[in-house]
N, C-alpha and C positions, 0 to 999 in steps of 0.2 A: 263429676265422676266420685269424689270424695264427699262422705256423711258428714253433717254436723255435730259436732261432739259434744254429748248431753252434761250441762253440769259442769266447766270449767270456766264460763266467762266473769262470774262475779270474783270481787276480791278477795273474799274467801267464804270458805263451806265448811261443813262437818262431811267426812269423807267417811265413808260405811266402807269396811273389809272388802278389797276387790281383787279379782287376780291382775298379778303384774304387767299383761300384756294390755289389758284393758284402762290399766294406769297407764302406761306408756301412750298408748295410744289416746287418752284426754291431756295427758301435758303436751303434746305434739301438736292436737288440735287447736289447745290454749294456746301456743305459740305461733302457731299459723295463723289462729285468727287475730290475737292482739296486731300482729304484723301487716295485715291485712285492713283491720281497721287504722293502723297511724298510717298508713300508704295509703289509703282512702280520703282519708283528712290532708293529706300534704298535696294531692291531686285535686281535691276541691280547695285547698288554701290558693291554686296557683292555678287556675282554670286558664288564663290567657296563655300561657308558655304552653301548657300541654297542649292547649288545643293548634296553636300555630305552629310550635315545632314539626311536627309531623307533615306537617302540609307544605312547608319549605322546606323538609327533606326530601320529599316526595316530588317536587317541583326540580330541584336540582337531579335528584338522580332521574326522573325523569327526560330530561336534558341531553342524555348518554344515549338516545335511539337512534343515534347518526351511527354506531357502532354495533348497529342490529344485524346480527345476520344469519342465516338458514343453514339448516345443517344437507350437506350434497349427499353424504355417505347411507345411503340406505341401506344397506348388506349388513354397516356396521352396529344400527338400528335396531333393525329385524332379527337379524341371527345370534345365534346363540356367541358370543362373545370367545369362549373355549372353550374348541370343538376339534373331535377328532378331523372334521372332514377339513377344517382349515389346516392343521398343520398337510391333511396327504395333498392339497390343492396348492400349498409352497411346493413342495416335493414333484410334485406333474410339473410345476411351472417352468422350477430348476430345470428337468429332464427334457421336459419336450416344449417350450414354450411355444405361444401362438404365432410367433412369426416363422416357427419351422413345419407349420402345419400346410401341408399344400389339397388337401380337403376338406372340406366342410362337414364335420362330423361334431356337431356340439351340441348343447342343450336346446330346447327350445324356446326358455322365457329371459333365463340369466346365461350372458354371453360375455367374459372379461373382454376387455378393452370397449373400443366405441363401437356400434353397427348399428344400419338400417336394415328393419325388417318388416317387411307387409306378404298378409294373407290375402291372396286375390280368389274368392266366391264368382258363382253365375248366377244369375238369378234362374236361370234356365237353363239347362244343357250340360254340356260339361266343358270344364276349361280346354281341352285337349280339343274340342271341336275346332274346324280349320279358322273358323273368323274371329272364334275366344283367344285360339292360340296366336294368330297373329296379333292379335291385340296387345297381349300380354308381350310377347317380344316386342314390341313397339313399345312398350312402356320400360323395358330393358333397356333397350335402347336407349332411350331418353332418361334415365337416371345415369346412364353408366358417361353420359355427354353433358350432365347439368355440372356447372361449375357454379362455383361460390367467389366473392371478393371480397379478402383480410386485409389490410382494414377495410369497412367499406368506402373511404372517403383519403383522397391525399395522394400526393406523388406517388408514396410506396406501396401503392397498393396492388396485389397480384391478385389472380385468376387461378384459383385450383380447382381441376374436376377429378372424378373419381379415380382414373387410372393413375392420378399422384398419389392418393389416400392410399390405394387397395393394399392388401398385402399380395404380393408378387410369389410366383410361382418361380422355377428352376430357371426358366424363359424369359424368365420378366413380367411376365405377362398376369394380369389381374386374375386370383381366386373366381369363380364364381360357381353357384351350384349346378352341380351335375343333370339337374332338371332343366338346365337352360341348355347343357348340351346337347340332352335327348331330343328336348322340343325343334331345337337348330335343325337335328339330323330328319328328324320328321317332314320339318317343314323345306328344307331341299331337297328330301325325296318326294315330296308330293308335286314340288315344282320341277323337277329334272324328269315327273312321270316313270320314277321307280317305285319297286315295292317299300311300300312304308315299313320301317324294321320294329319290330314287338315291342313294345315297354312294357316290363314285368313287375309285378310289386310283389313283396315291399325289394328287392336286389334285383336291379336290373342290369344289361350287358350294354356299355358303351362301345362305339364305332371301333376304338381302339383296342377293343377287347379287354377292356378291366370292367370290374366288377363294382357298381355304386350301390349305394343305400340310399333309397329316397323315400325312405318310410314316415319321415318327418318332414320331408318336400310336396311329397302328395298326398291329398285327405278326400275323403266319401270316396274314396276307392270301391269302384264293383268290376270283379275281376271274373275270366270266363273259367268256370269249370274244365277238366278232365273230358268232358262227353258235348262240349259247346254250352253249358247250360251257364246261366249266370249266377253269380254267386251276390250275396248282402255287403255291403258296404263292409269294409275293412277286413274280411272272411277270408281272401286271396293269401294261398300258402306262396313259399319261396317257388318263383318261377314263372306262376300265373301270370296270365298276358290282363293288360288292364283294358276292360271295356270303356268304363266313363271314370271320371273324376269329377267330385262338385267343388274344391279346392286348393291351391296352389300358395306355397310358401318360399318367399325368393328371403335372403339374406346377403348383406353387401357388408365384408369387414374392411374397419378402417385401421388406419395405423396411426397410435396419438405419441408420435416421438417428441417429447418436449413442450412446453408451456404452447409453443406457436404453432406447433401442429396441432393439440388437445383444441386448441381456439378454433384453431380450422374446420376440424372432424366435429366440434359442437354445432360450428355456423351449416355445415355439411349437412346434419341432422335436421336441422330446422327448415332447410332450405329442401329435402328430401318429403319432409311432412306437407310441406306447402307444393310440391310436383306434385303428390301425389293425392291431394284433396283437388287442385286442379284438372287432374286427367280424370278423378272420382265423376268430376261434373261433365265431363265432356264425355265420357262413353256410361252412361245410367245401367245400360245391362251386366254391368260389374262392380263387384262390391270389395272395396278396400279398405283394410284394416291395417294401419301401421302401428310399429315399432321400433322406440330406437333406445340407446343403450342412457338417455336419461329421462324415458318416460315415467318411471317408475316414482325416481324420483319427483318430478313435476307434479304428476297425479296425487301424490303423496302428500305433498306437500299442498296441491292445491283444496284439501279440506280445508284450510286455516283461511285461505282467502273466502270461500263460500260463507262460512260460519260467521263472519263480522258482521253483519246484518242482525241474520237471528241471534247472535250474543247482546247486542245495543235490545232489542228486543226485548228479550229478557230482562237484561235489568232492566227496561223500564215498567214490564210486568209486575216483575217482584219490588216494585218502587211503589205501586199502587198500593200494590197486596200489604206492603210494611206499612205502609200509613196510615190502613184500615187497621189494621191488626192492632197499631198502638193510639186509634181513638175512640174518645170514650164520650159518653152522652153530656158528660161535664166537661165545658170547653175550658177550665182553668186548668182541670186533672187530665185532662188529653193530652198524647203527647205526641201528635202524628208527625212532627219533625224528626223525630229522633229516628223511625222507621229510616228516612230518607236518609240521617245522618250515619245508620250504623250502614248503609249500605254507600255512604260515602267513605266511611274508614277503611271498608273492606278494597273500595276500589284504591283508596289510596296506598293500602299495604300492598296490593298486586302492582301499581307503578312503583314503588320503591324495589320489590324483590326485583321487579325486568329491571330495574336499574342497576341492583346489584349483579346482575347475570349479564347485561352488556359490559359494564367496567373491567368482570372478569374474563371476559371472552368467551364467554359460552356462548352455544348456537342453539335455535331454536326449531324443534318440530312439531309437528299435528298434532301428538298428544300430550301437548302441554294445555289443548283445547278444554281438557278435565280437571285442571285445576283449579280454574276460578268456580267450580260447583264445589269443589272441597273447602275451598274458603268460606265460600257462602254459608253451608251448612253450618260450619262451627262460626263462624261470625255472627247470624242470626239466631241462633244459639244463647249465644252469649249476652248480647244485647237484650232480647224478649226477658232471659234468666233474670238481668241487671233492672230492667223495667218492673216485672212481677214482683222483685223485693223491694225497689220504692215504693209502690203500690200500700205494700205491707208497715210499714215507717209510720213513724205518729208524723201529722202534721204539724205538730205546735214545736219542734224539733226546728234549728236551725238547720239551714242547707250539709253543712258541713258535718253534722253528725249524721244528717243522713246519708249522705253518700255515703261516709266510714261506717254505717252500720249496710250498707247494701254491699260494700266491700266484704266488710266481714261475713256478709250471710252467703254471697256467692261465690266471688274467687276461689274457693277453696277447691269448690266444685270445676267451677272453669277450667282453673289451672291443672288438676285431675284429668280433665278429659284431653286437656292440649298435650298434657304430657304422654297422654297412649297416644293420640295423633303423632307423635315425633316420634314414639318406640316402633310404632309399624311402619310407618316412612322410613325410618333413617336406617333401621335392620334392612328393609327393601334397597336402599341406595347405598348399600356395602358393598365392599369388594366380593362378597360372597352372593350376592347376583350376579348372574349370567348371561343377562339378557342387559345390554344398552339403554335400549330404550326404559325397560323398568324402571333401570338405575338413575337416566338421567329425571324422568318423570318425578320420582318420590325424591330425590333431593333437591328437587324447585319446589313442591309441593312442601316442603319440611319448610325449606327457607322462608317461604310464603305462609305458613301457618304459626311460625313463630312472630313476624313482621304482624302480622294480625292479629296476634297476643297483645302485643307491645302496643299496638294503636287501640287496642279495644280499652287497655287499661290506662292510656293517654287520652288520645281524641275525643273518644266516644264516651268517656267517662267525663270532662271537660263538657260535653256539651249537656251531659245530664244536668253537672250543676247549673249550666245558665238556664235551663228551664225548669230546674228548682227554684232559682232566682224569681222568674218568670211566675210559677206558682205560687208563690210566698207574698208576690205581690198583686196576685189576683188577675193575671194579665191572659187576654186568652189566647191557649194552646196554639192556636192558627195563625192570628193576625195580629200578636204579642199588643194588643190594646184593651188596658186595664178593662173589667168587667165592671159596670155599675151596681150597686146594691140592688134590691127586690124592689123596695121603694121606687127607685128612680126607673126600673123597668117595666110596672104598673102600668104608665100612660104610654109605651113605645108600642108599635103592630108587633100580631103574634110571630110573624114572621123573624122578628126581630130579638122577640124572646126566648124564640127556642132557638137561637145562633148563640145568643149570648149568655144561657142558662150556666149558673154554675150555683154550687153552696156554699154559704157564707159559715165559719169559723161557727159565728154565734148562734146560726142554725144547729149546726150539731152538737151546740152544749145543752141544747135548750132539748132536743130532739131525747139524748142519752141521758137525759137528769133521771126520767120514772125509771131508766134500766138500773141506775146506779142504786135505788132506792131500796129494790128488791136483792140484791145479795151485799154482802157485807163487807166486799172489797169493792172499792173505787177503781170502775173501768177509766182509762184517758178519754180524752174527746176522739169520735170516731171509731169506733173499735175495730174497725178492720185498718184502722194504720196505726200503730204501735212501735213503741221507742222498743230498740234490740238493748239500749243499755240497764233498761228498771228489773234488775236480775233478781228475785227469791232466792235465798238460799237454804238448800232445805235437802234431809238424808233423802227423799224422794225427787232427785236430783235430774231421774230420768226420763220423767213425765216430759210431753212436749206440749204443744200449742194448737191451736186451729185458727185459721183466717177470721176474725170476727167474732172467735169465741170464748177468747181467751186476755189474760191479760197483756202479755207480752209476745209479740207475735213473731217478731223475730228472734226473740232470745229462745234458748233451747233450756228455760226455765220456769215453765208453767206453774200455777200457781195450785196443788195439790185438792184443791177441791174444782178445777176446772171440770165445766161437762159440756156433752158437744148436746147443743139444742138445735130444734130443727129453725128454719129460715129465720132468721131474727134479725136481718140488715135493715136497720131503719132505712137507708138510702139504697134499695136495689137501682136506679137507675143510674146511681153511679157507678156500677159493676161493668165491667167490660162484658160485649154482646159474647163472647165464646165461653168467660168465666163464668157467668150467671149462667148458660145450658150445663157445663159440666158441672157446678154448683147444683144446679136444682132440678135438672134431668136426666143427663149421660151416668153421673154418679151416681143415681140411684137404680139406675137402670142396669149398666155392668156389672151390679153387685148383689141381684135382684138373685133369688133362690133359682127363680124358674129358667133366667137366663144364661146362668151359668154351664149346665149341661150344655147347651149348644155351642158354646165358645170352646170347650175343650173339646168335641166334636170337632167343630172347625181347624183347631191348633192341629188335631188328629189327620184331617183331610189333607192339612199345609204339609205336617208332615209325611204324609205318604205321596202327595206330588212332589215334593221334594225330593224323593227317594226316587221316585218313577225317573225325574231328570237327570239326579245326580249320577246314576246308572247308565246314562246314553250320552257323557261328555266326553264329546270329542277333541281334538285339537285343532287349529286352525292356523297351520303354517305357512299357508298361500299369503304372500305378500300383497296380492290383488285384491284381497278381502280388506284390507286398509286405506283404501283411495276412494276417491271422489268419483263417485257415479258418472256412467255416460261418459266415460273420458277414453282417451287410448288405450289406455291399459286394461281396464276393463271390457272395453269392446273387442280387443283381439285375444285376449285371454277366454273370454266365450265362443271366439270363431275357434282357437285351438282349440276346445276342449270341445266342441262340437262335431269337427271334423280330422282332428289330429289327434284324438283317445285312443286309438287302438293299437299303438306302439309305446313305448315309454321314452324319454329322451335317450340319446346315445350314451352308455354308461363305458369310458374308460377304465380297460383292466390293462393294470400297470405291474409288469413283471420288473421291480426295482433295484434286483440284487442280478449278478451273474450265475446261471442255472444252466444245466446240462442238458439242452435244448435234444442234442443225438442221442439219448439215454430213452430207452421205448416205455417204459414206465411214466416219465416223465410228459412224455408226448403224449400217452393216454391220461396221464391225469389235468393236464390245460383240455385237451380233447373235452374232457368230461364234466370240466366246470363252466366250457361254453355252451355243453348239449343242452338245447331245449331254447337257447338266443337264437335269433336272427343276429350273424357276425359277420365281421369283415375282419379275418384274421391270416396275418403273412405266414403265420406258424401250421394253419390247414392248407393254404396256399402251395404254399412250399413242400410241404408232403405229399398233398396229391401230383404235384410237380414230378417230384422224385421218382413215384408211382408212375406215372405216365410215360418217364423213359427208362422204367425196367431198374430203376435203380432201389437197394434198401434203403428205408429211413433211419433205421439203425447206423449208424457210420459212426467212425473213430472222429473226432474232435475235428481234425486237421482237417480232411475231406468234408465233413459236413458243413464247416464254416466257408470254406474255400469254393465250392457250388454255390452256398448262398450269395456271398458276393460277387463271385465272376461270371455266373451263370443266370442265376435267378433274377436277381435283381436286373439285369443288364436287357432283361426282354421287357421290351416296352410295356407290356398289356399287368407286370407286377413292377414297373418302375416307382410307383407311388409308395409300395411298400419299404422306401429306402427312407422314410419320413418317420417308419414305427419301431426301427432300429438303431442303437446305439454301438458302437462298435470300441471296444477298448485293446489299445496297442499293449501286446502282451512281451514283445523283445525282438528283437531284426531278426529278420529270416523264419518267422513264426506268424502265422494265422491271427488276427486279434480273435478274442475273444466278444460273444452280444452281452453288453455292461447289462442293458436294461432293452427293454423291449414294450410294445403296447399293442393291443387287439380294442376293437370293439365290436361291443352286447347291445341290442336292443331285445327287451323283454315284449312278449305279449301283455296289453292289459287290459283293464275294464272301466267301467266308468269311475270307480273310486282309483283313479291314479296316484295319487299323492300317497295314499293309505298303503299301495301294494308296494310304491317305491321305500317306503320305508321299512317293511318288510326283508323285503330282497336288500336293500342295506343291511341291515342288521344280519341276513343269513348268510351272505357273505363275507362279511367281518369276520365270522365266527369259524366261517371256513379258513379263510385265511392264518388260521391262529394254530391249524392243524396242520396245513398244507406243508408238502417239502418245497415246494417253490415260494418263495416270498412276494408275495403279490398284495398291491390295494386297488380297491376300485373307486373311481370317482367321476363326477360332475356337478357342474358348480350350482346344483340347485341341492347337493346333497347338503350346503353349509345353512339352510333352512330348515332343515328335517333332521340332521344329526341331535340329537338328545334334546329336541324341542320342546318336548313334554315336559323333560324332567329343569330346562332351564325356565321357562315359563310360570311352572306349579312352585315353583322352591319360593321364589321371593314371598307368595302368598303362605306357604306353610312353616317359613321361618319366623314372619309376622304374627301369627296365629299364635304359635309357639311361646314368643316371646311376650305376647299381650297376657296370653294366660300366667308364666312364668312372672310378669309384675305385679300381676292382680293375688297372686298366691303371695310374694314377695311383701306387697304393701299391706297385703293383712295380718302382717305379722306385728306391723305395729306402725299402720299409719290409716286401713280402712278396714270396717268391722268385716268378719271374714264374710258373714252371711252374706254382705255386698258383693263380696269377690266372688263368692259362690256363684249368685244368682246373675252377677254381670258376665261372666265368663261363658255361663249354659245360653245364657240371651246372646253374647257373640258368636257364639256357636250357633246356636239354632237361625238366627240372620244369616249365616254366613253358606249355611247347608239350604236354605231355603231361594236365597238367589241365585246359588249355583245352579241347585237344581230347574230353577223357572227361567234360568237364561238361557239354557239348553232346549228344553221344550218348546219358548219363544225361536229357536232359531240361531242363536249365541255360539260361536265356538269359542275354546278356550283359546285365545291369541294376549297376544300382549296389551291389547287395549281392555279385556276384558280382564284379564288380571291386574290391572292398576286400579281398576272400580270397584272390584273388590276386596285390594289391599281399602281403598278408602272407603269401603264400606264398613270396615270394624270400627274406625272412627265414630263413624255418622252414626251407626246405630249406639255407640255408649254415649255419645251426647245428648241422644233421646231418651232412652232405656236409664242411665244412670241417676241424673236426679231424682227420680221418680223411684227408685229401688232406694236410694240416700234416705230421702224423704220415708219411705214406709217403715225402713227399719230402725231410723231414727226415733220411730214412737213408742211410749211404753205406755202402759196403763189403762188401754181401751182397747175395743176390739178390733179383730182385723180389717171388717168391713167400713168402719168408720173413721183408720188410716189410710185405708187404700183411696177413700172420698177427699181425705185431706191431701195425701201425695198429688191427686190427679188436680185438685184445685191450682195448688203452687206449681206442682211441676210440670204436668200433663198438657197445662193449658199453651207455656211458652213450647214446649214440646210440639204442640199442635198448631203452634200460628209457623215455628219455624217449617215442619212439613209443607205447611197449605204453600207459602212465598217459595219455598225451593223447588217444590212438584208443577208450579206455577212456572219457575223459568225455567223448568227443562223444556216444556212445550215447542217454543220456538225451535230449538236444536234439534227439535225429532223431524223438522222439516226440511232439516237440510240435505240435499240428494247427495250424501256420503255416504260409505258403507261404515266408517271411522265414527262417526255422529253418531249413524245409526244405533251401534255399538253401544256408544257412549252413554246414549237417550235410554236402550231398553235395559243396561244395567244399573245407572243412577235411579231410574224410575223403579225397577225391583226393588234396590235399595230401602230408597222411601218407602216404596209401599209394605214391605217386610218390616221396616223399622217402625211403622206406623204401627200395623196389627200388634205387634209385641207389646208397646209402648200403651196405647189406650186400650187393648183387648185383651190379649195373652196374660201378660205380667197382671194387671187388675185384677183377672180372674182367679188364676193361679195364688195368687200372695194370701188371697181371705181363705183359704183351706191347705197350704204349705208353709213350712216354718220360712221365718220366724215367727214365735207365738208372742203373744201379745198378753201378757200375766197382769193380771188387777193388782196383787198382793205382793210385799214388800218382800218378802221371805219369811223366815221363818224365826220367832222371837223378837221381832219388830214393833207388834200392836202393843206391846204395852209400856214402849217407848213413851218418855216424857215429853210435851209438847214443850219449844222453846221459844220462846219469843226476842226477835234480833229487830237491830234500828239498823238501817241498811239507810246509806245518804246517795239522793239522786244528784246525780248532776248533768247538767247540760249548757249550752250556751247562754240560755233565757234564764233559767231560774235554779233554785236550790232548793229539794224540799226534806223534808225529816219524814220517811213512811215508815207506823210498825204493820209491820206483817207479821201474823201468827200461821208458823209453821206448825 
């Protein structure tokens, strides 16, 4: 990310007046480059230690996998950590605990505690047909009588049935769904040849006179209209008879008091699913879709199980391509093993990070599947950059000097990109993040990136040292066998000569000799590989070099007479295939005058489609969108959306403070709030009860409460309302107050059920702020909806602002200001494109897509940062020339990284999981947008936008007297006095 500071690598130089900020940057760059140079020499001097220490540490920490634990609380991961819905849920649980509930009015998908739920559908006909009705009641009896043995073996084993685990009512009888009681009444009437009671929808009246809401228990309903006409599914109004129903939902609530009962309930849920599977095989005319309290957790973590083999396949494909990207025609200078060792370094760093997590007691979840790809993109970028810099060093130097030169040239940029990764991930992992899944992912990814950076400095660098010694000894890059000289190869077969082809040093000197004659300045052997410490010092220190066309390739101090020529590489076969394509074909094509308008037009199209998708971004708060496909959760959710989307989940309307219910204005307000909902309300039933008895609804408090307690609640059809009212004693001889109460509301919904629920939640909350009656609304699904958009988007927003702030701050002292400006604009453009295109691809803004967007900041900086630094650091030539140089030096490593990275994503896209599909699409778009910016948009825009490439050195400098300076060049092999004219 950081640009090489021109003109400060020498031991002394004549400084011209410069702004203080620029001088400060030069001093900092000089110190950092010198430090990395010393670090490179130290690593090269102890390669065995730096190669073996990471391996041993990884093995030791990898042994901690016996402490591997999986996160079991999915709600804490996927729901906002701090939300009003969770506070309201705790208040509701304290006032009306689940064990006190005597009727099953709960959410459709998320229910507190342990439970088993099943949706029964018919292939043909209605679930209320006699044959299907009898089959469903038979299923209910089998579930009711089903037993589980805990523990499975031993003398202390006990059999537990549903009657032991269920929630009991006042008569100590298990609570069952109201639709079961209605179906039993229909079956009993048919057997005794009585008239079948009318089943109404969505609120029906049972035999005991009680009104029960069955909208979430009966689905796909067709009702009879007032004139006997048939209404469509879900169109029945209150009190209309049910003609047919396509689906039925049954729920069995369990108690889980203590660890033993929780284990028994867990075993019962497994037996429940097995029983339904067996029953479905015996009755193929019915479709059964089970769901339990542990289904979401199991199916969410199942994505990790499905992705194991594809991840190994990704590693294999990436390894093959990395080997090819590191290979060359020259068998000695080819480094195929470095590609494989780069992957090994990334793997070891991942193993070390996992061991640290195990030792600290951290848990794993399926969102961690994205961490290997974050490490892969960053690690491959660093390895290819180091290899590219190695090939630009002088071959006649000692390996230690070459490695030190690589560190000096690459590690400043690589460290800067690592800091940018850590900044984005670290801020997203801070307490400012309200989404636990995002926070844990970013914390773990930051740890992995840090270890990967350390291993790149140690393990991979030591591997580079070993391969450097192989190259010095003219050994084959793949087989490590010494390559014979050309005179001995002439007698070998053609395939052997092709396999063992290399270019010896004496050939290089012979070939380069004519080139040195035509120039007054001697070139080193092999002009494409030059010494980073042969510095020429002059007032034109900002001029930089081009590979193969300058005296000092890795130095930032070229000779002032350096000229850019056409292809003059005496050994083009030594160049890498991608490097040759970029140098001789792509660089000239992308900077062609006639191509530039089309690239600008392509960028405008890119922005247009990105804006189109950005305006259609939707939040994905449904947890079922992050689980594996074809699982119980997905199948159950599809059936529920198909048959039970006409009404919302049951919403609890809780009045948590004492209110003057006897006041007529309060009664009007409460009735007005519930207007438009399907409702089960004790207050409405009580007011109707008073009206039927010709009593006034506006009575004194004592009379109102006395009638409520001693008359209304003692009627059999109204006795169940006692669970919805909490009385508070006032004093001896006085009637108690109604301290708290609840009513149940159900809203009519359409296909966009979750969006409508979110709007309804916000509307009722605003109403609660202005109401005279203190109330709240709650449903267990609200914990996923409440402020979900803010909780998901805030980490991305904070990370993006932190990166821009870091770039702006670093431009004052570390980075060239124009590099910060260009890099900031590039990151914004990439993020904008990824967000827009992923929306057009059908990806919603959920926690997984936000994780990918956060990691995209670092990935795009890895790809485009070195290109911008290489272009901005150049002086004295045209823009087009420096764009080509930047593409040769840094575009090729970025292209190699993108090729391996994209190929590694392909196997993951085949995993049958919603989570991995989101991961694949977002990361593929990140790679594609980064490639467009690095290889097309930036090379084109930089040819006519700032910074400029001035040939002059400033006014008053042309008349300066040229000086002759003597510079002593030291390396491990020779000491030479070189006279350089400046």
